[in-house]
N, C-alpha and C positions, 0 to 999 in steps of 0.2 A: 790892618783888616778888620772888617766889621763880621764879626762870626758868632753863632752861638748854637742853640740847640731846642728842641723840644722839651720843655719842661712841666711838672705836674702843679695843678693849681687845686690843693686840698686843705680841709679842714686840719687845724683851726686857723692859719696863719694865711691861706689862699695867696693872694697876689704877691703880697709879701714874701710868703716863702717860697713862691716861684722865683722872684726875683734871687733870692738868698741862694736857691739852687743853681741859678746862671752864673752867679759869682764864684759859688764854689768850682765851676768848671773853667773859669780864669775867661766866662764869656763877656763879651760886649754886646750881645744881644739876645732875645729868647723868643720862643714862640710858646701859646698855651691856648688851651681850650677855654671858655665861660663856664663850662661845665660839661658833663659826659657827653661825649660825641655821637652815642646812639640813641640819646632820648632826649626829651624837651624839658626834664625838669632840671632847676636852675636854683641855685641859692641866692637869696637876696643880695643884691649890689651892696648893700650898705654893711655887709660882714666882711667884705672882701680885704680889708686892712689896705684901702688903697693909699690913704695918706703915708702909710709908713713904706709902701714900696715905693710910693713916687719920692720920698727923702732920700730911700736909698740908692735909687737910680742917680739922683741930683748927686748925691756923696761920690759917687764912681762914675761920674761925667757920662754918663749913658744917657743920650736924648729919647723920650718916649717914641719916637717913632721906629726906634729900634726893637719895640715891645710888640711882636706881632699877634695876633689873633687868627687862630683857623677855626672857618665855620664847622659845625657838627656835619657828620655823614649824611645824617637822615635829610638833610635838605636836598632835594633832587630837582633842578628847575627845569630839566629836559624832558620830564616824565610828564605826557598828555596822555596816558593810558588810563590812570587814576585822578580822577578831578580832586580829589581829597589831599594826595602827596604834591599836586601843584600849588594848591591852596596853603597848605603847611608851609611849601617853600618860599612863598611869598612873607606870610605872617610872621615865621619864626626867623628868616632872615632879616627884617624889620627888627623883631625883638635883640637878635644878635649885634645887628649893627649900632642900636643904642646901648648895648651893654657894652660893646667895644669902646664906645665914645666915654663912658662915664668911667672906666678902666684908664682912661687917659692915653689910649693907644691911638693908632692912623690907620693901620692895613689891617683887612681881614682876609684872609685867604679862602677860597670857595672853590671846590670841585664843580665843574659846570653842568655835571651829572651825566644819566643815561636814558638813553630813550627806550628802554626794555623792548616791546614788542611793535612799535612804530617803524620809522625809518629813520637816516641820520638827518636828512633834511629835515624832518618834521621835529626830531628831535633839537636842532639849531633854532627853528623858530619858535618850539617852544619856550626856550631857555630865553630868547629874546624877550617873548610876551610875558614871561613870569619876572625877570628882571625888569622890565620896564613896569611893572605893575608894583614895584616895590619901591618904597621912599627910602632912601638912602640920607642917614644925617649929615649935615654940610660938616666937611673936614673928615670924613671916613672915605676910605678908598679900599672897594672889594675888587681883590686880586684875584681873576681867573686862572686856575693852576692847568698848565700843559698836563694832560694826561697820559698814560701807557698805552691806550687803547684795546684795555681788556672789554670783554663782552661787550656792551653796547655805547661805552662811554663815546661822549663828545669832547672835542677838544684835544686830542692826540695829534692834530696836525694845525701849524700855525695858523693856516688858512681858515679853520673853525673859529678859532680866537679872533681872528680878524675880522671876520664876518660877522661874528656876535657884538664885538665891541662898535663896528660902525653903524649897527641898527638900534644902539641904545640911546634913551633919550638924555637921562643923566652921565655924559660921555665923561666928565671930570671926576665922577665917582667910580670910576672903574679903570682897571689897569691888569697886570698880568704876574703871578709867579711863576717863575721858572722851575720845575724839578729836574735834576740832571739823570735821574734815575728814569723816569717817566720819558724823558727826550729820548734817550738810549733805548729803551725797550719800545719806543714806536717808530725807531728807525733813524733817528738822528744821528751822525757821526760826532760824537762831543769830544772825540780827541782834535777836531779840527773848529775849535771853538769860535774863531773869528768869522769862519764860513756861517757858523751858525748864528751869530750876532747880526753879520750883514741878513740874512735872511730875515731875521727878526725884525731888523731894524726896516727893512724893504715893505714887511706885511703889516706889520702891529706898531712900530716905532719904538724904539730903545728908550724912549721918554716914559713909555707904558712899562716897563719893568721894573718893578720895586721891591720885590722879594726872590731871593734864589733858595730851593731847599737841595742843599749839597748831600747827596747820598750814591754810594756805587751800587751795584746791579748785580743779583743773582743770575743774571738772564744773557743771553747773546743778543747783540743788536738787532731789533724788530722783532725781538720776541712777544712783544704786545701782552707780558704777562703782569709787571707791577710787583716785584719782589726786591726791598731795599735790601743792600749789604752792606757790613761795615767797611769805610774808607779805606782802599787799597786791597781789599778782599776779594772784589767783584770783576766783572767784566770790563767795566771803565777804567778802573787801577789809579793808583795814587799819582802817578805822574799827569795823567789829565785832571784829576780833579785837583791837585795840587795849583796845577795851571789857570784852571776857571777861579779858584779862591784869589788867587794874585793878579788875574787879569785887569790891567788898567782901565778898560772901558767899563767894567762894571764895580770898580772899586768902591762904590757910592752905595750899592746894593746890599744889605744884609745877605748874608749866607746862614743858612738854618739847617743844623743837621737832625735826619730823623733816621738813623740806624739804629739797626736792632741792638738790644742790652745783650752783652757777655755774661754767661753764667749768673743772670739775674742781675747784673750791675750795668748801669749806664756807662758807656766808653767814652762820654763827651770830652769830659777832661784831657783824655789823652790824646784822641781823634783832633781835638783845637789844637793842643802844642804840637802836633806833628805836621800838620797845616800849616802854621806859623812859621817854620822852617823855612829860611830862604834856600 
């Protein structure tokens, strides 16, 4: 099983420290931000301890493409209401993609964004326009995340992502990240995962699925709220998430936990151990 979690990248060891944290959870995959997700302040890439991190990954037999980067939340490609937000989406996404390549990663997860006060149709078209204005470095794949559908989010239906992907110029530079909590909250029955994969394959193509965020949900199916819960503690339940984690059709896809801390501590070592059980 290819499984890991979100990890922190902080001073002084940055990427090396992030890999060490992942290894402490007995993980063989990890996800991180290149800086704070709420702002554009970034530490110079030369300070990130990249060589040391790469040596650790090699020592433990973890391929670099299992090190996932998550784009910051302030990138909103769907916003057509504020011109400066759209311009930031293009310029900062380019910068983050360059940083992702410098870290040695391949996949970067991106929220498709929210259309705010326009319309869903306008939000989809604006997302396409902004992504087509963005130059993604060769070898980097932006994975559009399936969303829960809260507020004015785009991407909570697979049809949304299929439409966006079909209209992008750099098609090989884009794929999908499936979030189990988001899919459940958007109305998909994740307990029938083969049916979900069949629909995904029909609309998007399973070859476009590069990352799975494995999260339980605090909400009932279709609530469109997006509140993650610890594995087995929510409405998806352990049996469903365990089946997804072990499903042979997605065995090659890294599964990343983004579940809440418990009493201020990361639960990932215990959750990974639980999910690994046959």
